Structures are given as C-alpha cells and as structure tokens.
C-alpha positions, 0 to 999 in steps of 0.5 A: 737884336732884330733885323729891323733894329739893326737897319734902324741903326744902319740908317742912323749911322748913315745920317751921321756919315752924311753930317760928317762928310758935310762938315769934313769931320774925319773923326765923326766920319770914322765913328759913323762908318764903324757904327754902320759896319757893325750894324750891317753885320748885325743885319746879316747875323739876324735870323728873323725869317723873310723880311717884312714890308717894314724891313724892306722899306728900311733897307730901301731907305738905307740904300738911298742914304748910302747912295747919298754918301757915295755922291758926297764922296765922289763930289769931294774927290772931284773937287780934290782932283780939280784943285790938284790940277789947278795947283800943278797947272795940269788941265788935262788930268792926272796922266796927261803929262808925257815924259819927254824922251822917256825911252830915248 
C-alpha cells in the first residue's frame, strides 16, 4: 500500500469517527478507531521516499479531521463533567469539596 492510499484510508476512518461521535455509536467509534490506527501504521510502514505535495495535502487534511475529533471528545467530556456536577450539586468542580476535619 502506498503512503497516499494509507492516508486516504486514515481520512476515511476519521470521517467515520466523527460520524460515530456525533451519533454516540460506540461500536462504530471502536471500528473507526481501529481502522484509523491500522492505516496510520501503514503510513508509517510505507517507504515511498519523500512525501509529494499531494501526500502533504492529505496529511494536512488528516490533521484537521483529527483536530475535529479531539474537539468533539473535549466537548463531550465537558458535557459529562457539567452533568455530573449538576447531579451531585457540586458547582465548583470535581475537587472542590473538602472533607471536614479530615486530619483532626
């Protein structure tokens, strides 16, 4: 597999990850992540010489899509944190409650 082909597969997997994150489909997210990691390994294993302009553009696209995935995950994490705080009545964050007389 060429580096270009492997990058195209990385991009396809990242699109699948974004779709899975949007729909909260854990099985699809696991499958897309597995495919992405295998494709990244294929990129690393390719020995096509110096990257062409086309390969650089594909790598930049993969980077942008990966950043999109990271943003989705961070937003989901923030939403979970906010919901947990609401459920526990903790408005100051996870570590804001100090135990009373912990070392008295």
